[in-house]
All heavy atoms as an XYZ file, in Angstrom:
656
protein
N      -5.827     -1.547    -46.892
C      -4.735     -0.838    -47.510
C      -3.974     -0.071    -46.426
O      -4.555      0.602    -45.590
C      -5.284      0.131    -48.560
C      -4.219      0.887    -49.294
S      -4.919      1.626    -50.772
C      -4.455      3.300    -50.534
N      -2.672     -0.198    -46.463
C      -1.825      0.475    -45.474
C      -1.794      1.977    -45.720
O      -1.941      2.446    -46.845
C      -0.416     -0.085    -45.533
N      -1.605      2.712    -44.648
C      -1.455      4.169    -44.735
C      -0.038      4.510    -44.318
O       0.461      4.005    -43.316
C      -2.445      4.846    -43.801
C      -3.890      4.555    -44.184
C      -4.828      5.115    -43.172
N      -4.813      6.574    -43.285
C      -5.496      7.380    -42.485
N      -6.237      6.880    -41.531
N      -5.454      8.682    -42.638
N       0.598      5.359    -45.090
C       1.979      5.726    -44.819
C       2.104      7.232    -44.655
O       1.344      7.987    -45.247
C       2.894      5.295    -45.970
C       2.876      3.817    -46.241
C       2.104      3.286    -47.268
C       3.635      2.948    -45.469
C       2.079      1.929    -47.517
C       3.617      1.586    -45.704
C       2.847      1.079    -46.736
O       2.823     -0.262    -46.971
N       3.080      7.624    -43.861
C       3.403      9.039    -43.708
C       4.920      9.169    -43.649
O       5.595      8.341    -43.038
C       2.794      9.596    -42.429
N       5.430     10.191    -44.295
C       6.852     10.479    -44.238
C       7.042     11.585    -43.209
O       6.576     12.701    -43.389
C       7.368     10.924    -45.604
C       8.829     11.352    -45.652
C       9.735     10.188    -45.276
C       9.164     11.873    -47.043
N       7.699     11.243    -42.111
C       7.956     12.201    -41.029
C       9.469     12.318    -40.890
O      10.139     11.342    -40.577
C       7.340     11.724    -39.691
C       7.641     12.710    -38.586
C       5.843     11.507    -39.840
N       9.981     13.504    -41.134
C      11.423     13.728    -41.042
C      11.744     14.564    -39.818
O      11.090     15.572    -39.571
C      11.934     14.450    -42.292
C      11.721     13.728    -43.614
C      12.136     14.610    -44.771
C      12.474     12.419    -43.638
N      12.735     14.142    -39.085
C      13.202     14.897    -37.925
C      14.700     15.104    -38.034
O      15.474     14.425    -37.375
N      15.117     15.996    -38.879
C      16.540     16.219    -39.122
C      17.065     17.209    -38.083
O      16.631     18.349    -38.031
C      16.773     16.746    -40.556
C      16.213     15.745    -41.555
C      18.254     17.012    -40.787
C      16.171     16.254    -42.978
N      18.003     16.736    -37.276
C      18.513     17.549    -36.174
C      19.892     18.133    -36.449
O      20.233     19.180    -35.937
C      18.562     16.712    -34.900
N      20.703     17.440    -37.238
C      22.075     17.878    -37.474
C      22.293     18.179    -38.946
O      21.928     17.390    -39.810
C      23.060     16.807    -37.009
C      23.020     16.579    -35.520
C      24.036     15.553    -35.090
C      23.937     15.335    -33.588
N      24.879     14.326    -33.126
N      22.897     19.297    -39.183
C      23.184     19.753    -40.544
C      24.667     20.073    -40.665
O      25.305     20.485    -39.690
C      22.378     21.014    -40.865
C      20.896     20.777    -40.931
C      20.105     20.832    -39.787
C      20.278     20.509    -42.145
C      18.741     20.625    -39.848
C      18.912     20.293    -42.216
C      18.150     20.353    -41.061
O      16.807     20.137    -41.136
N      25.197     19.914    -41.856
C      26.590     20.257    -42.097
C      26.781     21.764    -42.227
O      27.760     22.307    -41.743
C      27.107     19.567    -43.366
C      27.182     18.051    -43.193
O      27.338     17.588    -42.043
O      27.079     17.337    -44.198
N      25.852     22.438    -42.897
C      26.021     23.870    -43.189
C      24.839     24.701    -42.714
O      24.453     25.668    -43.364
C      26.216     24.074    -44.690
C      27.451     23.374    -45.198
O      28.512     23.497    -44.606
N      27.316     22.629    -46.278
N      24.252     24.306    -41.582
C      23.078     24.995    -41.081
C      23.053     24.825    -39.564
O      23.633     23.893    -39.020
C      21.814     24.398    -41.718
C      20.556     25.151    -41.446
C      20.311     26.379    -42.045
C      19.596     24.639    -40.588
C      19.139     27.067    -41.790
C      18.417     25.325    -40.333
C      18.195     26.552    -40.937
N      22.348     25.682    -38.871
C      22.208     25.569    -37.425
C      21.479     24.268    -37.076
O      20.452     23.946    -37.673
C      21.412     26.765    -36.873
O      22.056     27.963    -37.272
C      21.314     26.709    -35.363
N      22.017     23.526    -36.123
C      21.384     22.279    -35.699
C      20.043     22.560    -35.023
O      19.842     23.613    -34.423
C      22.294     21.510    -34.752
C      23.511     20.949    -35.456
O      23.512     20.747    -36.663
N      24.560     20.700    -34.705
N      19.140     21.594    -35.119
C      17.803     21.699    -34.535
C      17.622     20.539    -33.547
O      17.087     19.498    -33.883
C      16.736     21.640    -35.630
C      16.848     22.693    -36.723
C      15.879     22.391    -37.853
C      16.585     24.071    -36.146
N      18.083     20.698    -32.314
C      18.129     19.580    -31.372
C      16.773     18.970    -31.012
O      16.710     17.826    -30.590
C      18.811     20.178    -30.132
C      18.624     21.647    -30.250
C      18.566     21.944    -31.725
N      15.692     19.683    -31.177
C      14.374     19.147    -30.807
C      13.654     18.461    -31.973
O      12.580     17.887    -31.789
C      13.495     20.262    -30.250
C      14.041     20.832    -28.952
C      13.156     21.897    -28.390
C      13.749     22.450    -27.103
N      12.927     23.494    -26.528
N      14.238     18.500    -33.146
C      13.570     17.959    -34.334
C      13.284     16.463    -34.231
O      12.220     16.001    -34.638
C      14.402     18.245    -35.581
N      14.207     15.694    -33.675
C      14.006     14.246    -33.561
C      12.858     13.940    -32.618
O      11.977     13.124    -32.926
C      15.302     13.543    -33.108
C      15.052     12.073    -32.811
C      16.383     13.692    -34.167
N      12.818     14.597    -31.462
C      11.713     14.377    -30.512
C      10.378     14.792    -31.120
O       9.367     14.111    -30.931
C      11.956     15.136    -29.215
C      13.021     14.495    -28.355
O      13.347     13.325    -28.527
N      13.579     15.263    -27.447
N      10.363     15.900    -31.840
C       9.125     16.350    -32.491
C       8.644     15.305    -33.497
O       7.457     14.963    -33.545
C       9.331     17.692    -33.185
C       9.542     18.841    -32.210
O       9.285     18.660    -31.001
O       9.966     19.924    -32.665
N       9.563     14.784    -34.293
C       9.201     13.778    -35.288
C       8.698     12.501    -34.621
O       7.730     11.888    -35.092
C      10.401     13.474    -36.183
N       9.330     12.105    -33.519
C       8.862     10.910    -32.807
C       7.446     11.092    -32.270
O       6.629     10.172    -32.329
C       9.822     10.564    -31.665
C      11.104      9.935    -32.142
C      12.036      9.543    -31.011
O      11.958     10.143    -29.916
O      12.851      8.640    -31.228
N       7.139     12.272    -31.760
C       5.786     12.526    -31.247
C       4.746     12.513    -32.374
O       3.653     11.971    -32.203
C       5.739     13.849    -30.477
C       6.397     13.761    -29.140
N       7.594     14.375    -28.857
C       6.038     13.118    -28.010
C       7.935     14.112    -27.618
N       7.008     13.344    -27.069
N       5.081     13.126    -33.496
C       4.160     13.113    -34.640
C       3.936     11.679    -35.117
O       2.801     11.265    -35.383
C       4.698     13.987    -35.794
C       4.710     15.460    -35.397
C       3.920     13.754    -37.083
C       3.337     16.064    -35.168
N       5.010     10.906    -35.212
C       4.886      9.511    -35.640
C       4.008      8.717    -34.683
O       3.181      7.907    -35.109
C       6.272      8.880    -35.757
N       4.159      8.950    -33.394
C       3.350      8.252    -32.402
C       1.865      8.590    -32.575
O       1.005      7.715    -32.527
C       3.815      8.613    -31.000
C       3.053      7.895    -29.912
C       3.562      8.241    -28.514
O       4.522      8.989    -28.356
N       2.915      7.693    -27.516
N       1.568      9.863    -32.784
C       0.176     10.261    -33.016
C      -0.393      9.609    -34.272
O      -1.542      9.149    -34.288
C       0.073     11.786    -33.136
C       0.169     12.570    -31.839
C       0.283     14.065    -32.129
C      -1.042     12.287    -30.966
N       0.399      9.567    -35.320
C      -0.067      8.945    -36.562
C      -0.338      7.457    -36.372
O      -1.307      6.927    -36.903
C       0.957      9.161    -37.678
C       1.062     10.587    -38.196
C       2.256     10.730    -39.129
C      -0.222     11.006    -38.896
N       0.524      6.778    -35.629
C       0.321      5.349    -35.360
C      -0.939      5.124    -34.543
O      -1.772      4.282    -34.867
C       1.521      4.782    -34.581
C       2.639      4.267    -35.426
C       3.623      3.447    -34.592
N       4.182      4.210    -33.489
C       5.278      4.952    -33.547
N       5.937      5.045    -34.671
N       5.721      5.593    -32.489
N      -1.069      5.873    -33.459
C      -2.155      5.635    -32.512
C      -3.503      6.141    -33.000
O      -4.523      5.486    -32.813
C      -1.824      6.285    -31.174
C      -0.648      5.635    -30.469
C      -0.195      6.392    -29.237
O      -0.776      7.461    -28.930
O       0.750      5.927    -28.576
N      -3.542      7.317    -33.597
C      -4.824      7.920    -33.941
C      -5.161      7.845    -35.422
O      -6.326      7.916    -35.786
C      -4.841      9.363    -33.454
C      -4.493      9.424    -31.993
C      -5.104     10.584    -31.266
O      -5.879     11.349    -31.793
N      -4.748     10.695    -30.003
N      -4.129      7.709    -36.239
C      -4.387      7.658    -37.678
C      -4.184      6.303    -38.293
O      -4.390      6.107    -39.474
N      -3.737      5.353    -37.484
C      -3.485      3.996    -37.936
C      -2.515      3.953    -39.126
O      -2.746      3.255    -40.106
C      -4.777      3.273    -38.257
C      -5.686      3.093    -37.066
C      -6.857      2.237    -37.387
N      -7.937      1.997    -36.502
C      -8.174      2.366    -35.267
N      -7.339      3.085    -34.646
N      -9.253      2.022    -34.604
N      -1.450      4.716    -39.014
C      -0.418      4.737    -40.037
C       0.661      3.716    -39.695
O       0.941      3.454    -38.531
C       0.248      6.116    -40.124
C      -0.548      7.127    -40.897
C      -1.590      7.809    -40.300
C      -0.241      7.405    -42.218
C      -2.324      8.754    -40.994
C      -0.964      8.342    -42.925
C      -2.006      9.018    -42.320
N       1.252      3.143    -40.726
C       2.422      2.284    -40.578
C       3.631      3.211    -40.587
O       3.915      3.842    -41.591
C       2.492      1.291    -41.735
C       3.671      0.351    -41.621
O       4.266      0.248    -40.537
O       3.996     -0.290    -42.636
N       4.336      3.309    -39.457
C       5.433      4.262    -39.329
C       6.725      3.505    -39.060
O       6.809      2.701    -38.138
C       5.188      5.257    -38.168
C       6.344      6.216    -38.029
C       3.881      6.017    -38.387
N       7.730      3.758    -39.889
C       9.065      3.215    -39.671
C      10.041      4.374    -39.769
O      10.241      4.931    -40.838
C       9.401      2.166    -40.712
C      10.806      1.623    -40.560
C      11.147      0.607    -41.619
O      10.297      0.020    -42.252
N      12.431      0.396    -41.804
N      10.636      4.787    -38.656
C      11.539      5.927    -38.687
C      12.846      5.611    -39.404
O      13.304      4.471    -39.395
C      11.790      6.232    -37.211
C      11.530      4.952    -36.511
C      10.500      4.230    -37.315
N      13.400      6.621    -40.018
C      14.673      6.494    -40.709
C      15.626      7.557    -40.229
O      15.234      8.711    -40.138
C      14.478      6.661    -42.221
C      13.583      5.656    -42.904
C      13.371      6.070    -44.339
C      14.162      4.269    -42.827
N      16.853      7.283    -39.946
C      17.359      5.929    -39.725
C      16.792      5.383    -38.419
O      16.558      6.131    -37.483
C      18.869      6.116    -39.646
C      19.039      7.507    -39.139
C      17.873      8.292    -39.681
N      16.530      4.122    -38.392
C      15.912      3.555    -37.206
C      16.315      2.117    -36.985
O      16.978      1.503    -37.808
N      15.893      1.617    -35.849
C      16.138      0.216    -35.531
C      14.896     -0.356    -34.870
O      14.154      0.355    -34.180
C      17.354      0.062    -34.626
C      17.203      0.690    -33.259
C      18.434      0.480    -32.411
C      18.243      1.137    -31.044
N      19.376      0.956    -30.177
N      14.666     -1.626    -35.109
C      13.519     -2.317    -34.532
C      13.874     -2.815    -33.137
O      14.895     -3.474    -32.954
C      13.107     -3.492    -35.413
C      11.957     -4.354    -34.919
C      10.675     -3.533    -34.817
C      11.761     -5.555    -35.810
N      13.041     -2.489    -32.162
C      13.187     -3.017    -30.804
C      12.170     -4.148    -30.696
O      10.986     -3.916    -30.463
C      12.948     -1.924    -29.742
C      13.946     -0.798    -29.940
C      13.045     -2.513    -28.342
C      13.727      0.382    -29.047
N      12.650     -5.355    -30.966
C      11.755     -6.511    -31.074
C      10.993     -6.797    -29.785
O       9.820     -7.160    -29.834
C      12.542     -7.742    -31.521
C      13.028     -7.614    -32.959
C      13.660     -8.888    -33.459
O      13.116     -9.975    -33.162
O      14.670     -8.794    -34.164
N      11.639     -6.625    -28.631
C      10.979     -6.943    -27.364
C       9.766     -6.048    -27.113
O       8.844     -6.429    -26.403
C      11.963     -6.821    -26.197
O      12.426     -5.482    -26.091
N       9.761     -4.844    -27.721
C       8.653     -3.905    -27.551
C       7.824     -3.769    -28.826
O       6.861     -3.011    -28.861
C       9.192     -2.537    -27.128
C       9.906     -2.567    -25.797
C      10.494     -1.217    -25.424
O      10.038     -0.188    -25.952
O      11.430     -1.198    -24.599
N       8.211     -4.490    -29.887
C       7.514     -4.463    -31.175
C       7.307     -3.038    -31.683
O       6.211     -2.639    -32.043
C       6.177     -5.203    -31.089
C       5.598     -5.463    -32.455
O       6.330     -5.657    -33.417
N       4.282     -5.454    -32.558
N       8.407     -2.252    -31.676
C       8.320     -0.885    -32.158
C       9.653     -0.454    -32.755
O      10.685     -1.029    -32.474
C       7.925      0.073    -31.045
C       8.981      0.271    -29.982
C       8.547      1.270    -28.907
N       9.584      1.441    -27.916
C      10.567      2.338    -27.998
N      10.623      3.165    -29.021
N      11.477      2.429    -27.049
N       9.577      0.585    -33.578
C      10.766      1.169    -34.189
C      11.206      2.375    -33.372
O      10.388      3.081    -32.802
C      10.462      1.615    -35.614
C      10.364      0.481    -36.568
C       9.235     -0.218    -36.876
C      11.408     -0.090    -37.334
N       9.523     -1.191    -37.783
C      10.848     -1.131    -38.087
C      12.772      0.178    -37.450
C      11.610     -1.902    -38.954
C      13.518     -0.590    -38.324
C      12.940     -1.621    -39.057
N      12.511      2.614    -33.370
C      13.062      3.773    -32.673
C      14.032      4.492    -33.605
O      14.810      3.863    -34.313
C      13.804      3.331    -31.420
C      14.472      4.462    -30.669
C      15.183      3.958    -29.422
O      14.784      2.972    -28.824
N      16.235      4.635    -29.046
N      13.980      5.808    -33.594
C      14.910      6.600    -34.394
C      16.320      6.414    -33.849
O      16.520      6.346    -32.644
C      14.521      8.092    -34.375
C      13.215      8.298    -35.132
C      15.617      8.963    -34.975
C      12.686      9.702    -35.061
N      17.279      6.338    -34.752
C      18.686      6.260    -34.384
C      19.299      7.622    -34.685
O      19.763      7.874    -35.787
C      19.398      5.156    -35.201
O      18.616      3.979    -35.161
C      20.768      4.857    -34.642
N      19.294      8.534    -33.696
C      19.680      9.920    -33.964
C      21.150     10.131    -34.287
O      21.511     11.134    -34.879
C      19.299     10.663    -32.684
C      19.269      9.616    -31.636
C      18.890      8.336    -32.325
N      22.011      9.196    -33.914
C      23.434      9.391    -34.153
C      23.885      8.912    -35.534
O      25.053      9.022    -35.877
C      24.257      8.706    -33.060
C      23.927      7.235    -32.914
O      22.823      6.827    -33.304
O      24.763      6.489    -32.372
N      22.974      8.394    -36.327
C      23.301      7.904    -37.661
C      22.704      8.837    -38.706
O      21.553      9.228    -38.606
C      22.741      6.490    -37.849
C      23.098      5.880    -39.184
C      22.535      4.470    -39.277
C      22.896      3.812    -40.575
N      22.145      4.291    -41.722
N      23.502      9.169    -39.712
C      23.004     10.008    -40.790
C      22.190      9.180    -41.773
O      22.519      8.037    -42.061
C      24.165     10.658    -41.551
C      24.767     11.833    -40.857
C      25.738     12.533    -41.774
C      26.259     13.792    -41.135
N      27.167     14.509    -42.027
N      21.132      9.772    -42.269
C      20.311      9.151    -43.297
C      20.775      9.683    -44.644
O      20.797     10.891    -44.872
C      18.834      9.489    -43.085
C      17.872      8.986    -44.148
C      17.848      7.460    -44.166
C      16.486      9.535    -43.896
N      21.141      8.785    -45.530
C      21.589      9.202    -46.851
C      20.408      9.250    -47.819
O      19.365      8.624    -47.574
C      22.645      8.242    -47.414
O      22.036      6.959    -47.643
C      23.826      8.094    -46.461
N      20.587      9.978    -48.895
C      19.553     10.027    -49.925
C      19.281      8.653    -50.512
O      18.143      8.302    -50.821
N      20.316      7.841    -50.647
C      20.162      6.484    -51.179
C      19.283      5.639    -50.264
O      18.387      4.941    -50.719
C      21.527      5.834    -51.359
C      21.463      4.438    -51.907
C      22.843      3.825    -52.060
C      22.709      2.403    -52.570
N      23.982      1.716    -52.651
N      19.558      5.703    -48.949
C      18.752      4.937    -47.995
C      17.292      5.379    -48.026
O      16.386      4.547    -47.988
C      19.307      5.101    -46.581
C      20.648      4.437    -46.358
C      21.275      4.810    -45.034
O      21.174      5.987    -44.629
O      21.861      3.921    -44.409
N      17.066      6.683    -48.088
C      15.704      7.199    -48.148
C      14.995      6.691    -49.396
O      13.863      6.216    -49.339
C      15.709      8.731    -48.109
C      14.361      9.420    -48.195
C      13.447      8.984    -47.060
C      14.543     10.932    -48.193
N      15.672      6.761    -50.524
C      15.094      6.276    -51.778
C      14.755      4.802    -51.728
O      13.694      4.377    -52.198
N      15.649      4.006    -51.147
C      15.409      2.561    -51.045
C      14.183      2.251    -50.200
O      13.476      1.280    -50.454
C      16.640      1.863    -50.465
C      17.809      1.815    -51.425
C      19.097      1.312    -50.779
O      19.133      1.134    -49.541
O      20.072      1.116    -51.522
N      13.920      3.042    -49.188
C      12.750      2.829    -48.341
C      11.463      3.338    -48.993
O      10.390      2.793    -48.757
C      12.942      3.503    -46.977
C      14.032      2.878    -46.137
C      13.722      1.457    -45.686
O      12.538      1.112    -45.555
O      14.672      0.702    -45.466
N      11.571      4.378    -49.801
C      10.380      4.963    -50.427
C       9.891      4.176    -51.647
O       8.696      4.158    -51.919
C      10.663      6.405    -50.852
C      10.725      7.421    -49.727
C      11.119      8.789    -50.271
C       9.410      7.503    -48.990
N      10.785      3.514    -52.356
C      10.407      2.818    -53.593
C       9.264      1.820    -53.385
O       8.280      1.855    -54.114
C      11.632      2.167    -54.252
C      12.500      3.262    -54.867
C      11.232      1.144    -55.304
C      13.837      2.792    -55.387
N       9.330      0.923    -52.382
C       8.206     -0.015    -52.202
C       6.885      0.685    -51.886
O       5.824      0.242    -52.323
C       8.649     -0.900    -51.028
C      10.110     -0.697    -50.889
C      10.419      0.647    -51.444
N       6.943      1.764    -51.130
C       5.721      2.494    -50.786
C       5.120      3.128    -52.030
O       3.910      3.052    -52.264
C       6.026      3.561    -49.708
C       6.453      2.886    -48.410
C       4.815      4.463    -49.479
C       7.017      3.831    -47.373
N       5.953      3.725    -52.848
C       5.482      4.367    -54.081
C       4.900      3.330    -55.031
O       3.839      3.546    -55.617
C       6.619      5.165    -54.741
C       6.993      6.353    -53.851
C       6.239      5.618    -56.141
C       8.277      7.049    -54.250
N       5.570      2.195    -55.175
C       5.071      1.145    -56.055
C       3.739      0.593    -55.579
O       2.838      0.352    -56.375
C       6.101      0.010    -56.179
C       7.224      0.346    -57.088
N       7.235      0.012    -58.412
C       8.381      1.016    -56.864
C       8.336      0.441    -58.975
N       9.070      1.072    -58.050
N       3.597      0.384    -54.253
C       2.339     -0.130    -53.714
C       1.209      0.856    -53.972
O       0.113      0.483    -54.348
C       2.467     -0.396    -52.215
C       1.185     -0.960    -51.623
C       1.298     -1.234    -50.141
O       2.353     -1.756    -49.716
O       0.344     -0.941    -49.409
N       1.493      2.143    -53.767
C       0.482      3.173    -53.980
C       0.081      3.231    -55.451
O      -1.090      3.416    -55.766
C       1.013      4.521    -53.512
C      -0.072      5.587    -53.510
O      -1.159      5.305    -52.947
O       0.149      6.665    -54.066
N       1.035      3.075    -56.341
C       0.734      3.137    -57.776
C      -0.152      1.969    -58.217
O      -0.931      2.104    -59.163
C       2.036      3.160    -58.574
N      -0.043      0.846    -57.541
C      -0.839     -0.329    -57.891
C      -2.274     -0.229    -57.407
O      -3.151     -0.951    -57.888
C      -0.187     -1.594    -57.341
C       1.183     -1.946    -57.922
C       1.770     -3.133    -57.171
C       1.085     -2.242    -59.402
N      -2.540      0.630    -56.456
C      -3.898      0.728    -55.868
C      -4.718      1.798    -56.529
O      -4.539      2.655    -57.127
C      -3.811      0.988    -54.372
C      -3.256     -0.224    -53.646
O      -3.571     -1.340    -53.983
N      -2.395      0.010    -52.678
């Protein structure tokens, strides 16, 4: 059974002080979860780097609530079935 973790690294806000280190912090947490916790981690928004077989956060792209929901639905459904 796969293990999932939701790791958010929100760095830019419309109505709040930006948090420039949030993305790096989230990437480090995700790396620890992959390596030591055997979690399946796919960052959002992200892109697959096929040559290195890994996902990378795309910090210049905003993540919408719709995109987040679309990614969470399969995980929630899989968990409900187990």
